C-alpha positions as CSV (number, residue, x, y, z in Angstrom):
1,M,0.1,0.1,-0.3
2,R,2.7,2.2,0.5
3,L,4.2,1.7,-3.0
4,L,1.0,2.8,-4.3
5,A,0.4,5.7,-2.4
6,R,4.3,6.8,-3.6
7,L,3.3,6.0,-7.1
8,S,-0.2,7.8,-6.5
9,A,1.4,11.3,-5.6
10,F,4.0,11.0,-8.2
11,A,1.4,10.2,-10.9
12,L,-0.7,13.0,-9.4
13,A,2.5,15.8,-9.5
14,A,3.3,14.9,-12.6
15,F,0.1,14.8,-14.1
16,I,-0.5,18.4,-13.2
17,A,2.2,19.5,-14.2
18,A,2.7,17.8,-17.9
19,P,0.2,19.3,-19.8
20,A,1.8,22.2,-20.1
21,A,4.2,21.5,-22.9
22,A,1.5,19.3,-24.7
23,P,-1.0,21.4,-26.3
24,A,2.7,23.2,-27.9
25,A,3.3,19.4,-29.3
26,A,-0.4,19.2,-30.7
27,Q,0.2,22.5,-33.1
28,A,3.6,21.8,-34.3
29,S,2.3,18.3,-35.4
30,G,-1.1,19.5,-36.6
31,E,-2.5,16.6,-35.1
32,T,-5.3,16.2,-32.5
33,L,-6.0,13.6,-30.3
34,E,-9.5,13.3,-29.9
35,K,-10.4,9.9,-27.7
36,V,-8.7,6.8,-26.6
37,V,-10.0,3.3,-26.1
38,I,-8.2,0.8,-24.0
39,L,-9.0,-2.8,-23.5
40,S,-7.0,-4.5,-21.3
41,R,-6.3,-7.9,-20.0
42,H,-6.7,-8.4,-16.3
43,G,-2.5,-8.0,-14.3
44,V,-1.3,-10.8,-12.8
45,R,-3.2,-13.1,-11.0
46,A,-2.5,-16.5,-8.8
47,A,-3.3,-19.7,-10.7
48,M,-6.2,-21.1,-11.4
49,S,-5.5,-24.7,-10.2
50,S,-4.9,-25.4,-6.9
51,P,-0.9,-25.8,-5.9
52,E,-1.5,-29.6,-5.2
53,R,-3.4,-30.0,-8.6
54,L,-0.7,-28.2,-10.5
55,E,1.9,-30.5,-8.9
56,T,0.1,-33.1,-10.7
57,A,2.2,-32.2,-13.7
58,T,5.4,-31.0,-12.3
59,A,8.4,-32.7,-10.6
60,R,9.4,-30.3,-8.1
61,P,6.8,-28.5,-6.2
62,W,4.6,-25.5,-7.0
63,P,5.3,-21.9,-5.6
64,R,2.3,-20.8,-3.5
65,F,-0.1,-17.2,-4.3
66,S,-0.7,-15.6,-1.5
67,V,-4.3,-15.0,-2.6
68,P,-7.2,-17.4,-3.8
69,P,-7.3,-18.8,-7.2
70,G,-7.7,-16.6,-9.9
71,H,-7.2,-13.5,-7.9
72,L,-5.1,-10.4,-8.8
73,T,-2.0,-10.5,-6.2
74,A,-0.8,-7.3,-4.7
75,N,2.3,-7.5,-7.4
76,G,-0.7,-7.7,-10.1
77,G,-2.1,-4.4,-8.6
78,T,1.5,-2.0,-8.5
79,L,2.4,-3.5,-12.0
80,S,-1.2,-2.4,-13.4
81,T,-0.8,0.9,-11.8
82,L,2.9,1.1,-13.3
83,F,0.7,0.4,-16.5
84,G,-1.6,3.8,-15.4
85,V,1.1,6.2,-14.4
86,Y,2.6,5.6,-18.0
87,Y,-0.7,6.0,-19.5
88,R,-1.1,9.0,-17.5
89,E,2.1,10.7,-18.7
90,L,2.0,9.6,-22.2
91,Y,-2.1,11.3,-22.5
92,A,-1.1,14.2,-20.5
93,R,2.0,15.0,-22.8
94,Q,-0.3,14.3,-25.8
95,G,-2.8,17.0,-24.7
96,L,-6.0,14.2,-23.8
97,L,-5.5,14.5,-20.5
98,A,-5.3,18.0,-18.8
99,G,-5.1,18.6,-14.7
100,A,-7.0,16.4,-12.4
101,D,-10.5,16.3,-13.9
102,C,-11.7,13.3,-12.4
103,G,-14.2,12.8,-15.3
104,Q,-11.6,12.0,-17.9
105,V,-11.5,8.6,-17.8
106,Y,-14.3,5.7,-17.6
107,Y,-13.7,2.5,-16.4
108,W,-15.6,-1.2,-17.1
109,A,-14.5,-4.1,-16.4
110,N,-15.8,-7.9,-16.2
111,V,-17.4,-8.7,-12.9
112,T,-14.6,-11.3,-11.7
113,Q,-12.1,-10.1,-9.1
114,R,-9.4,-9.5,-10.8
115,T,-10.8,-7.3,-13.7
116,I,-12.3,-4.9,-11.2
117,A,-9.0,-4.8,-9.3
118,T,-7.3,-4.3,-12.2
119,A,-9.2,-1.5,-13.6
120,K,-8.9,0.5,-9.6
121,A,-4.8,-0.4,-9.5
122,M,-4.7,0.9,-13.3
123,G,-7.0,4.1,-12.0
124,E,-4.5,4.9,-9.2
125,G,-2.0,5.8,-11.4
126,L,-4.1,7.2,-14.7
127,S,-6.4,9.3,-13.1
128,P,-4.5,10.3,-9.4
129,G,-6.2,12.2,-6.8
130,C,-9.6,11.0,-8.0
131,A,-11.8,8.2,-6.9
132,I,-12.3,5.2,-9.3
133,D,-15.8,4.0,-9.8
134,V,-15.2,0.9,-11.6
135,H,-18.2,0.1,-13.7
136,T,-19.7,-3.1,-14.0
137,V,-22.9,-4.9,-15.1
138,G,-23.1,-6.3,-11.1
139,E,-22.4,-9.2,-9.2
140,G,-23.9,-12.5,-10.5
141,K,-25.1,-11.2,-14.0
142,A,-23.2,-11.4,-17.5
143,D,-21.5,-9.2,-19.2
144,P,-22.4,-9.1,-23.0
145,L,-19.2,-7.2,-23.7
146,F,-17.4,-10.6,-22.6
147,E,-20.0,-13.7,-22.2
148,P,-22.2,-12.6,-25.3
149,V,-23.5,-15.8,-25.2
150,K,-24.6,-16.5,-21.5
151,A,-25.9,-12.4,-21.6
152,G,-28.0,-13.6,-24.7
153,V,-26.7,-10.9,-27.1
154,A,-24.9,-13.9,-29.2
155,K,-26.0,-17.0,-30.3
156,P,-23.2,-19.9,-31.4
157,D,-23.7,-22.3,-34.3
158,L,-21.4,-24.3,-32.7
159,A,-21.5,-26.5,-36.5
160,L,-20.2,-23.6,-37.9
161,A,-17.9,-22.4,-35.3
162,R,-15.9,-26.4,-35.4
163,A,-16.1,-26.0,-39.0
164,S,-13.7,-22.1,-38.8
165,V,-11.3,-23.7,-36.6
166,A,-10.9,-27.0,-38.2
167,G,-10.7,-25.5,-41.8
168,R,-7.7,-24.0,-40.4
169,V,-6.0,-27.0,-39.4
170,G,-6.8,-29.1,-42.8
171,G,-9.2,-30.9,-39.9
172,N,-6.4,-32.8,-39.1
173,L,-5.6,-31.6,-35.3
174,G,-2.9,-34.8,-35.2
175,A,-1.1,-33.3,-37.9
176,W,-1.1,-29.8,-37.0
177,S,-0.2,-30.9,-33.2
178,A,2.8,-33.1,-34.8
179,G,4.1,-29.7,-35.6
180,H,4.7,-28.4,-32.1
181,A,7.3,-31.3,-31.3
182,D,9.9,-29.5,-30.4
183,A,8.1,-27.2,-28.2
184,I,6.3,-30.6,-26.3
185,A,9.6,-31.9,-25.6
186,N,10.9,-28.6,-23.7
187,L,7.9,-28.2,-22.2
188,D,8.0,-32.3,-21.0
189,E,11.7,-31.3,-19.8
190,L,11.3,-28.2,-17.8
191,L,8.2,-29.6,-16.1
192,M,9.5,-32.4,-15.1
193,Q,13.1,-32.2,-14.6
194,C,15.2,-33.8,-16.9
195,D,18.1,-33.4,-19.7
196,A,16.0,-35.3,-22.5
197,A,12.6,-35.6,-23.4
198,P,10.4,-37.7,-23.7
199,C,11.5,-37.8,-19.7
200,P,11.3,-41.2,-17.4
201,K,7.6,-41.9,-16.8
202,A,6.8,-41.2,-12.9
203,P,3.5,-42.3,-11.0
204,G,0.9,-40.2,-10.6
205,K,2.1,-37.3,-12.9
206,R,0.2,-36.1,-16.0
207,R,2.2,-35.4,-18.8
208,V,2.4,-33.5,-21.9
209,Y,2.2,-36.2,-24.0
210,D,-1.2,-38.3,-22.4
211,E,-3.7,-37.1,-24.5
212,P,-3.8,-36.8,-28.5
213,A,-5.0,-34.0,-30.2
214,A,-9.0,-33.9,-30.7
215,F,-11.8,-32.0,-30.7
216,L,-14.3,-32.3,-27.6
217,D,-17.8,-32.6,-27.7
218,D,-19.2,-31.0,-25.0
219,A,-18.4,-27.5,-25.9
220,D,-21.3,-25.2,-24.8
221,E,-20.0,-21.6,-25.9
222,T,-16.9,-22.1,-28.2
223,V,-15.0,-24.9,-29.8
224,G,-13.3,-27.3,-27.4
225,I,-10.0,-29.2,-27.8
226,S,-7.7,-31.6,-25.7
227,G,-3.8,-32.6,-26.4
228,P,-0.7,-31.4,-25.6
229,E,-1.6,-28.1,-26.3
230,A,-4.5,-27.8,-24.1
231,F,-2.4,-29.1,-21.7
232,A,0.2,-26.6,-21.8
233,S,-2.0,-24.2,-22.1
234,G,-3.3,-23.5,-18.3
235,I,0.2,-24.7,-17.3
236,T,2.4,-22.5,-19.1
237,E,0.2,-19.4,-18.0
238,S,0.5,-20.4,-14.1
239,M,4.0,-20.9,-15.0
240,L,3.9,-16.9,-16.5
241,M,1.6,-15.6,-13.8
242,A,4.1,-17.4,-10.8
243,W,7.1,-16.1,-12.6
244,A,6.0,-12.6,-13.3
245,D,4.2,-12.3,-9.4
246,G,8.4,-12.7,-8.3
247,H,8.2,-16.3,-7.0
248,D,11.2,-18.5,-6.5
249,F,11.1,-21.3,-8.6
250,A,15.2,-22.5,-7.8
251,G,14.2,-22.2,-4.4
252,E,10.9,-24.8,-4.9
253,G,14.1,-27.2,-5.9
254,W,13.4,-26.5,-10.0
255,K,16.3,-25.6,-12.5
256,G,16.3,-24.2,-15.8
257,L,13.4,-22.3,-15.2
258,D,13.9,-18.9,-16.6
259,E,12.8,-16.1,-19.5
260,A,14.9,-18.3,-22.7
261,A,13.2,-21.4,-20.7
262,L,9.5,-19.9,-20.4
263,L,10.0,-18.7,-24.2
264,R,10.7,-22.1,-25.3
265,V,7.4,-23.5,-24.4
266,F,4.6,-20.4,-24.8
267,P,4.2,-21.5,-28.6
268,L,2.0,-24.4,-27.3
269,H,-0.2,-22.4,-25.1
270,Q,-0.1,-19.7,-28.3
271,A,-0.8,-22.3,-30.5
272,E,-4.2,-23.5,-28.4
273,F,-5.1,-20.3,-28.4
274,D,-5.0,-18.5,-31.4
275,L,-6.8,-21.6,-33.0
276,R,-9.7,-22.0,-30.5
277,L,-10.2,-18.5,-29.8
278,R,-9.1,-16.5,-33.3
279,S,-10.5,-18.3,-35.6
280,H,-13.4,-16.4,-37.7
281,E,-17.0,-18.1,-36.7
282,V,-15.7,-18.4,-33.0
283,A,-14.1,-14.7,-32.9
284,R,-17.3,-13.1,-34.3
285,T,-19.8,-14.4,-32.2
286,G,-17.2,-14.1,-28.9
287,A,-16.4,-10.3,-30.0
288,G,-18.5,-9.1,-32.1
289,H,-20.6,-7.7,-29.9
290,L,-17.8,-6.0,-27.9
291,A,-16.1,-4.7,-31.5
292,S,-19.4,-2.9,-32.2
293,K,-19.3,-1.0,-28.8
294,I,-15.7,-0.1,-29.4
295,L,-16.6,1.3,-32.4
296,A,-19.5,3.2,-31.1
297,T,-17.4,4.5,-28.6
298,L,-14.6,5.9,-30.6
299,E,-17.0,7.4,-33.2
300,A,-18.6,9.3,-29.8
301,K,-22.2,9.7,-31.8
302,P,-24.9,10.6,-29.7
303,G,-27.1,7.1,-28.3
304,K,-26.6,4.6,-25.4
305,D,-24.0,2.6,-28.0
306,A,-21.0,4.2,-26.8
307,I,-19.3,3.7,-23.4
308,G,-18.9,6.4,-21.0
309,G,-20.7,9.9,-20.7
310,P,-20.3,13.0,-23.1
311,G,-17.3,14.5,-21.2
312,T,-14.9,10.8,-21.5
313,K,-11.9,11.6,-23.4
314,M,-10.8,7.6,-22.3
315,V,-12.4,4.2,-21.7
316,V,-10.5,1.5,-20.0
317,I,-11.9,-1.7,-20.6
318,V,-10.2,-4.5,-18.2
319,G,-11.1,-8.1,-19.3
320,H,-9.5,-11.3,-20.2
321,D,-6.8,-12.7,-22.9
322,G,-9.4,-14.3,-24.3
323,T,-11.7,-11.2,-24.9
324,L,-8.4,-9.5,-26.8
325,A,-7.8,-12.6,-28.4
326,M,-11.1,-12.9,-30.2
327,L,-11.2,-9.2,-31.1
328,G,-7.9,-9.6,-32.3
329,G,-9.0,-12.8,-34.5
330,L,-12.3,-10.9,-35.3
331,L,-10.7,-7.6,-36.9
332,G,-7.5,-10.0,-38.4
333,M,-5.2,-7.9,-36.1
334,E,-1.7,-9.2,-35.3
335,W,0.7,-8.4,-32.8
336,V,4.1,-9.1,-31.8
337,A,6.3,-8.7,-28.7
338,P,10.1,-9.0,-27.3
339,G,10.2,-12.1,-25.6
340,Y,6.4,-13.4,-26.3
341,Q,4.6,-15.2,-29.1
342,P,3.0,-13.8,-31.9
343,N,-0.3,-12.5,-30.8
344,Q,0.3,-13.8,-27.1
345,I,-1.3,-11.3,-24.2
346,A,0.1,-10.9,-21.1
347,P,-1.2,-10.0,-18.0
348,G,-1.5,-6.2,-17.9
349,G,-1.3,-6.6,-22.0
350,N,-4.0,-4.0,-24.0
351,L,-4.8,-3.1,-27.2
352,V,-5.4,0.4,-27.4
353,F,-7.5,2.3,-29.6
354,E,-7.0,6.0,-30.5
355,R,-8.7,8.3,-32.5
356,W,-6.8,11.2,-34.3
357,K,-7.9,14.5,-35.8
358,R,-4.7,15.1,-38.4
359,A,-3.7,18.2,-39.9
360,D,-6.0,17.5,-43.2
361,G,-9.3,17.1,-41.3
362,A,-8.8,13.1,-41.6
363,R,-10.2,11.7,-38.6
364,V,-8.0,8.1,-38.5
365,I,-8.1,4.9,-35.5
366,R,-4.2,3.8,-34.9
367,V,-4.2,0.6,-32.9
368,R,-1.8,-0.9,-31.3
369,Y,-0.7,-3.7,-28.6
370,A,1.5,-2.2,-25.6
371,V,2.5,-4.9,-22.9
372,Q,5.1,-4.9,-20.5
373,S,8.6,-7.2,-21.0
374,L,8.9,-10.2,-18.9
375,S,11.7,-8.4,-16.9
376,Q,9.6,-5.0,-16.2
377,L,6.5,-7.2,-14.8
378,R,9.0,-9.8,-12.6
379,E,11.1,-6.6,-11.6
380,K,7.8,-4.2,-11.4
381,K,10.3,-1.4,-13.4
382,P,8.3,1.8,-13.4
383,L,7.2,3.0,-17.0
384,T,8.1,6.2,-18.4
385,L,8.3,7.7,-21.7
386,A,12.0,7.1,-22.0
387,A,11.8,3.5,-20.0
388,P,7.9,2.5,-21.9
389,P,6.4,-1.0,-22.1
390,S,6.7,-2.5,-25.8
391,A,4.3,-1.4,-28.3
392,S,3.5,-3.0,-31.6
393,P,1.7,-0.9,-34.2
394,I,-1.2,-2.6,-35.5
395,F,-2.1,-3.4,-38.8
396,V,-6.0,-3.2,-39.7
397,P,-6.8,-5.6,-43.0
398,G,-8.9,-3.5,-45.1
399,C,-8.8,-0.2,-43.3
400,S,-5.0,0.9,-42.3
401,E,-3.2,2.8,-44.7
402,A,0.7,2.6,-45.0
403,S,1.1,5.0,-42.1
404,F,-1.1,2.6,-40.3
405,D,-3.7,5.1,-40.1
406,C,-6.9,3.6,-40.4
407,P,-9.9,6.4,-41.3
408,I,-12.8,5.9,-39.2
409,D,-15.3,5.6,-41.7
410,R,-13.8,2.9,-43.2
411,F,-13.1,1.2,-39.5
412,A,-16.3,1.3,-39.1
413,T,-17.2,-0.7,-42.5
414,V,-14.6,-2.8,-41.5
415,V,-16.1,-3.8,-38.3
416,K,-19.7,-4.1,-39.4
417,G,-18.6,-6.3,-41.9
418,A,-16.4,-8.4,-39.7
419,V,-20.0,-8.3,-37.1
420,A,-22.3,-9.5,-40.2
421,R,-22.8,-13.1,-41.1
């Protein structure tokens, strides 16, 4: 809490001081930043599975988190605040935010502890000195932005969704999985702590090799997949969370678990995630409503579809990795950050949509993916304009020009076309 207080004090001082140079910078470029929507994954959380469950897949004990499964950790909150401080500095410098007006940023989060806590923590840095009001649909309700099927705003066609996924692998999940043999071996060596895969069998242990790749028949909203990639998805995410939270794997007897080792096993999680959630029909069902709401917010036209009030300059939406994955798949957006797999969504990673008015009067959307590096996460490094997070400009197919500018009317056409059946 002391760290957060110091961060908030620092943020408030810089927030008030920074805008003085912003108008001059805006005039020099002839451009005006008018609106920003940030779609963020929640920050570092505890593993979703218990340590005992995770240890059935590892040869060494699993680090213990100090919060319940799935909850944002204290370090996760600090990291989210650091991101908020960075955005406050950036957008004050660019003239979007000024002074300490607490009505400029609107926060929306899914109804989980980790998403709400992430939005609050981010607001500590982005809206210093303000009461952070995180809007949700309310406990026990399904939010259409994140769970459109449960909320009743989307109806999945599971047969079509499965065809959408199967069509990307030639209908042969086994052949697709065989292409990940090196990553599967790397994960087996890391989890079972042996020098060469396949590691010797150990009684009572689940192994990455145990299940062949196959479609599952019991999926109710998306397409279920089993196999090495699905096995790896949950456990490598838990490993990433523990690493980012600063846990001491070496102290638990682990050998060889470092950033390089994580990079070697990330491909399995990302392959499963990409195939299962970024395939178009899955993404259309899961992110169509969200895309429409983001478009309405960027257009800022009067009506009920925009998120935030008439004076809102920034909207921060906090969801999950699947939220960003499906939106990326829906709009064909691709990104990459150093130390991660293509399209990987690390804790706290976010898609940023900016609406600019250019010197020629055209209004354009600029999109990028921003994320803290593994070392920035683990070491809780402050983010500044001089030491920023990784940022990847995104080319929106069917919209972006060579400059990456996406005219807002064309962006609307792309979104509406992607959402339509």
